[in-house]
Short mmCIF file of the C-alpha atoms (twelve columns), coordinates in Angstrom:
data_MODEL
# 
_entry.id   MODEL 
# 
loop_
_atom_site.group_PDB 
_atom_site.id 
_atom_site.type_symbol 
_atom_site.label_atom_id 
_atom_site.label_alt_id 
_atom_site.label_comp_id 
_atom_site.label_asym_id 
_atom_site.label_seq_id 
_atom_site.Cartn_x 
_atom_site.Cartn_y 
_atom_site.Cartn_z 
_atom_site.pdbx_PDB_model_num 
ATOM 1   C CA . MET A 1   2.480   16.694  -0.863  1 
ATOM 2   C CA . GLN A 2   1.108   14.230  1.561   1 
ATOM 3   C CA . LYS A 3   1.969   10.599  0.553   1 
ATOM 4   C CA . LEU A 4   0.848   7.403   1.907   1 
ATOM 5   C CA . VAL A 5   2.800   4.200   1.295   1 
ATOM 6   C CA . THR A 6   1.097   0.872   2.133   1 
ATOM 7   C CA . GLY A 7   3.749   -1.870  2.804   1 
ATOM 8   C CA . GLY A 8   6.474   0.790   2.967   1 
ATOM 9   C CA . ALA A 9   8.856   -1.413  4.935   1 
ATOM 10  C CA . GLY A 10  8.884   -4.136  2.174   1 
ATOM 11  C CA . PHE A 11  11.259  -4.355  -0.806  1 
ATOM 12  C CA . ILE A 12  9.612   -1.834  -3.266  1 
ATOM 13  C CA . GLY A 13  7.880   0.179   -0.603  1 
ATOM 14  C CA . SER A 14  11.085  0.929   1.284   1 
ATOM 15  C CA . VAL A 15  12.561  2.387   -1.955  1 
ATOM 16  C CA . VAL A 16  9.266   4.552   -2.548  1 
ATOM 17  C CA . VAL A 17  9.550   5.761   1.009   1 
ATOM 18  C CA . ARG A 18  13.108  6.744   0.942   1 
ATOM 19  C CA . ARG A 19  12.758  8.465   -2.482  1 
ATOM 20  C CA . ALA A 20  9.763   10.469  -1.344  1 
ATOM 21  C CA . VAL A 21  11.260  11.581  1.995   1 
ATOM 22  C CA . ASN A 22  14.522  12.565  0.300   1 
ATOM 23  C CA . GLU A 23  12.435  14.699  -2.103  1 
ATOM 24  C CA . GLY A 24  10.964  16.599  0.804   1 
ATOM 25  C CA . HIS A 25  7.479   14.992  0.674   1 
ATOM 26  C CA . THR A 26  5.531   14.054  3.922   1 
ATOM 27  C CA . VAL A 27  5.262   10.424  4.068   1 
ATOM 28  C CA . THR A 28  3.343   8.211   6.223   1 
ATOM 29  C CA . ASN A 29  4.410   4.303   5.915   1 
ATOM 30  C CA . TYR A 30  1.574   2.134   6.906   1 
ATOM 31  C CA . ASP A 31  3.130   -1.275  7.282   1 
ATOM 32  C CA . ALA A 32  2.226   -4.575  9.293   1 
ATOM 33  C CA . LEU A 33  5.876   -5.359  9.684   1 
ATOM 34  C CA . THR A 34  5.138   -8.898  8.604   1 
ATOM 35  C CA . ALA A 35  7.993   -11.397 7.651   1 
ATOM 36  C CA . ALA A 36  8.502   -9.920  4.407   1 
ATOM 37  C CA . ALA A 37  9.209   -6.409  5.910   1 
ATOM 38  C CA . SER A 38  12.750  -5.074  6.657   1 
ATOM 39  C CA . LEU A 39  13.182  -1.757  8.526   1 
ATOM 40  C CA . GLY A 40  16.900  -2.100  7.864   1 
ATOM 41  C CA . ASP A 41  16.402  -0.091  4.564   1 
ATOM 42  C CA . ILE A 42  14.560  2.730   6.120   1 
ATOM 43  C CA . TRP A 43  15.901  2.829   9.753   1 
ATOM 44  C CA . ASP A 44  17.651  6.192   9.230   1 
ATOM 45  C CA . LEU A 45  14.487  7.994   8.299   1 
ATOM 46  C CA . GLU A 46  13.029  7.546   11.743  1 
ATOM 47  C CA . GLU A 47  14.399  10.868  12.749  1 
ATOM 48  C CA . ALA A 48  13.230  12.890  9.585   1 
ATOM 49  C CA . ASP A 49  10.397  15.327  10.386  1 
ATOM 50  C CA . ASN A 50  8.540   14.374  7.005   1 
ATOM 51  C CA . TYR A 51  8.276   10.874  7.821   1 
ATOM 52  C CA . GLN A 52  6.356   8.612   10.156  1 
ATOM 53  C CA . LEU A 53  5.792   4.858   10.340  1 
ATOM 54  C CA . VAL A 54  2.292   3.580   11.532  1 
ATOM 55  C CA . LEU A 55  2.008   0.016   12.221  1 
ATOM 56  C CA . GLY A 56  -1.172  -1.627  10.944  1 
ATOM 57  C CA . ASP A 57  -2.751  -4.209  8.625   1 
ATOM 58  C CA . ILE A 58  -4.004  -3.231  5.161   1 
ATOM 59  C CA . SER A 59  -7.175  -5.189  5.784   1 
ATOM 60  C CA . ASP A 60  -7.865  -3.401  9.083   1 
ATOM 61  C CA . ARG A 61  -10.657 -1.093  7.927   1 
ATOM 62  C CA . ASN A 62  -11.137 0.894   10.956  1 
ATOM 63  C CA . LYS A 63  -7.526  1.616   11.464  1 
ATOM 64  C CA . LEU A 64  -6.869  2.465   7.749   1 
ATOM 65  C CA . LYS A 65  -9.897  4.758   7.745   1 
ATOM 66  C CA . LYS A 66  -8.736  6.767   10.553  1 
ATOM 67  C CA . LEU A 67  -5.168  6.974   9.106   1 
ATOM 68  C CA . ILE A 68  -6.532  8.254   5.801   1 
ATOM 69  C CA . GLN A 69  -8.622  10.869  7.774   1 
ATOM 70  C CA . VAL A 70  -5.711  12.131  9.516   1 
ATOM 71  C CA . VAL A 71  -3.129  11.866  6.841   1 
ATOM 72  C CA . GLN A 72  -5.205  13.214  4.005   1 
ATOM 73  C CA . PRO A 73  -3.161  11.704  1.418   1 
ATOM 74  C CA . GLN A 74  -2.937  13.238  -2.117  1 
ATOM 75  C CA . LEU A 75  -0.745  10.329  -3.423  1 
ATOM 76  C CA . VAL A 76  -0.898  6.778   -2.487  1 
ATOM 77  C CA . PHE A 77  1.442   4.004   -3.316  1 
ATOM 78  C CA . HIS A 78  -0.052  0.657   -2.645  1 
ATOM 79  C CA . CYS A 79  2.969   -1.735  -2.005  1 
ATOM 80  C CA . ALA A 80  1.530   -4.167  0.528   1 
ATOM 81  C CA . VAL A 81  1.863   -7.559  -1.061  1 
ATOM 82  C CA . GLU A 82  2.302   -10.868 0.701   1 
ATOM 83  C CA . THR A 83  3.751   -14.082 -0.399  1 
ATOM 84  C CA . LEU A 84  3.457   -17.600 0.802   1 
ATOM 85  C CA . ARG A 85  7.295   -17.524 1.293   1 
ATOM 86  C CA . ALA A 86  6.656   -14.961 4.079   1 
ATOM 87  C CA . TRP A 87  3.704   -16.875 5.767   1 
ATOM 88  C CA . PRO A 88  4.461   -20.652 5.294   1 
ATOM 89  C CA . LEU A 89  1.920   -21.496 7.734   1 
ATOM 90  C CA . GLY A 90  -1.581  -20.323 6.905   1 
ATOM 91  C CA . GLY A 91  0.039   -18.191 3.962   1 
ATOM 92  C CA . GLU A 92  -2.827  -18.611 1.594   1 
ATOM 93  C CA . GLU A 93  -5.331  -16.990 3.922   1 
ATOM 94  C CA . ARG A 94  -2.728  -14.198 4.759   1 
ATOM 95  C CA . CYS A 95  -2.010  -13.628 0.743   1 
ATOM 96  C CA . LEU A 96  -5.860  -13.510 0.107   1 
ATOM 97  C CA . GLN A 97  -6.534  -11.164 3.014   1 
ATOM 98  C CA . THR A 98  -3.656  -8.675  2.060   1 
ATOM 99  C CA . ASN A 99  -3.488  -8.935  -1.601  1 
ATOM 100 C CA . VAL A 100 -7.259  -8.911  -2.390  1 
ATOM 101 C CA . THR A 101 -9.276  -7.893  0.616   1 
ATOM 102 C CA . GLY A 102 -6.734  -5.208  1.865   1 
ATOM 103 C CA . THR A 103 -6.603  -3.700  -1.568  1 
ATOM 104 C CA . ALA A 104 -10.387 -3.654  -1.909  1 
ATOM 105 C CA . ILE A 105 -10.604 -1.993  1.412   1 
ATOM 106 C CA . LEU A 106 -7.960  0.655   0.606   1 
ATOM 107 C CA . LEU A 107 -9.788  1.429   -2.659  1 
ATOM 108 C CA . GLU A 108 -13.115 1.856   -1.023  1 
ATOM 109 C CA . LEU A 109 -11.739 4.066   1.673   1 
ATOM 110 C CA . LEU A 110 -9.760  6.132   -0.709  1 
ATOM 111 C CA . GLN A 111 -12.837 6.828   -2.929  1 
ATOM 112 C CA . GLU A 112 -14.970 7.588   0.080   1 
ATOM 113 C CA . PHE A 113 -12.254 9.988   1.494   1 
ATOM 114 C CA . TRP A 114 -11.503 11.698  -1.615  1 
ATOM 115 C CA . THR A 115 -15.089 12.198  -2.785  1 
ATOM 116 C CA . ALA A 116 -16.199 13.534  0.603   1 
ATOM 117 C CA . ASN A 117 -13.337 16.026  0.728   1 
ATOM 118 C CA . ASN A 118 -13.864 17.405  -2.799  1 
ATOM 119 C CA . MET A 119 -10.550 16.224  -3.866  1 
ATOM 120 C CA . ALA A 120 -11.763 14.856  -7.264  1 
ATOM 121 C CA . ASP A 121 -9.943  17.520  -9.333  1 
ATOM 122 C CA . GLU A 122 -6.578  17.120  -7.420  1 
ATOM 123 C CA . ALA A 123 -3.761  15.140  -8.796  1 
ATOM 124 C CA . ARG A 124 -3.545  11.929  -6.993  1 
ATOM 125 C CA . LEU A 125 -2.427  8.593   -8.041  1 
ATOM 126 C CA . VAL A 126 -2.794  5.056   -6.604  1 
ATOM 127 C CA . GLN A 127 0.030   2.648   -7.596  1 
ATOM 128 C CA . LEU A 128 -0.034  -1.213  -6.835  1 
ATOM 129 C CA . CYS A 129 3.626   -2.100  -6.607  1 
ATOM 130 C CA . ALA A 130 3.964   -5.544  -6.987  1 
ATOM 131 C CA . ALA A 131 7.528   -7.134  -7.759  1 
ATOM 132 C CA . ARG A 132 6.451   -9.929  -9.987  1 
ATOM 133 C CA . ALA A 133 10.062  -11.205 -10.141 1 
ATOM 134 C CA . ASP A 134 9.905   -11.728 -6.396  1 
ATOM 135 C CA . LEU A 135 6.630   -13.752 -6.668  1 
ATOM 136 C CA . PRO A 136 7.304   -17.381 -6.320  1 
ATOM 137 C CA . GLN A 137 6.963   -19.106 -9.553  1 
ATOM 138 C CA . ASP A 138 5.967   -22.513 -8.008  1 
ATOM 139 C CA . LEU A 139 3.053   -21.052 -6.117  1 
ATOM 140 C CA . PRO A 140 0.410   -19.836 -8.569  1 
ATOM 141 C CA . PHE A 141 -2.014  -18.909 -5.824  1 
ATOM 142 C CA . VAL A 142 0.108   -16.032 -5.046  1 
ATOM 143 C CA . GLN A 143 0.431   -14.867 -8.365  1 
ATOM 144 C CA . ASP A 144 -3.207  -14.991 -8.825  1 
ATOM 145 C CA . THR A 145 -3.768  -12.860 -5.633  1 
ATOM 146 C CA . VAL A 146 -1.627  -10.311 -7.152  1 
ATOM 147 C CA . LEU A 147 -3.217  -10.286 -10.424 1 
ATOM 148 C CA . ILE A 148 -6.663  -10.041 -9.080  1 
ATOM 149 C CA . ALA A 149 -5.441  -6.997  -6.990  1 
ATOM 150 C CA . GLU A 150 -3.889  -5.282  -10.063 1 
ATOM 151 C CA . ASP A 151 -7.167  -5.947  -12.030 1 
ATOM 152 C CA . MET A 152 -9.157  -4.278  -9.093  1 
ATOM 153 C CA . VAL A 153 -7.034  -1.169  -9.126  1 
ATOM 154 C CA . ALA A 154 -7.329  -0.832  -12.790 1 
ATOM 155 C CA . ASN A 155 -10.908 -1.382  -12.889 1 
ATOM 156 C CA . TRP A 156 -11.450 0.967   -9.929  1 
ATOM 157 C CA . GLY A 157 -9.556  3.740   -11.786 1 
ATOM 158 C CA . GLN A 158 -11.701 3.296   -14.985 1 
ATOM 159 C CA . ASP A 159 -14.920 3.198   -12.761 1 
ATOM 160 C CA . THR A 160 -14.080 6.119   -10.454 1 
ATOM 161 C CA . GLY A 161 -12.013 8.286   -12.957 1 
ATOM 162 C CA . ILE A 162 -9.246  8.470   -10.430 1 
ATOM 163 C CA . SER A 163 -5.899  8.388   -12.046 1 
ATOM 164 C CA . VAL A 164 -4.200  5.063   -11.681 1 
ATOM 165 C CA . THR A 165 -0.806  3.933   -12.910 1 
# 
């Protein structure tokens, strides 16, 4: 099964990537490698035949669209989340761009791709993987952007009929 993991070099994403690769799935890890990313947890996967790392930003519509068309994912784990701790200067814009705008772009492109390719009946799942315990309690803006993204995913699932957990 083709899997796409956004933010696959992050805290949760790296666990998702490692598990999927070890289970034999073909995994594409799409990550911007921001300050929150760490390749240390997945460095040894570089040689795996069923794994590839693609550098890119979740809010880069054109690059993400091309990636989805090439990878043709059946299962997507959306783990790309930014916090202000990772971006102390200009962090609010970065959080908004990744957590809200990036999520909206991803959902739009997935719906477009899956509809155009008659994948409506195939099992596919989009997960927003946000580690709430890792969100800074003293920075409500970050928490708000993550909650907005979670609501967007849930509403998108209801509106499109695409399975979301």
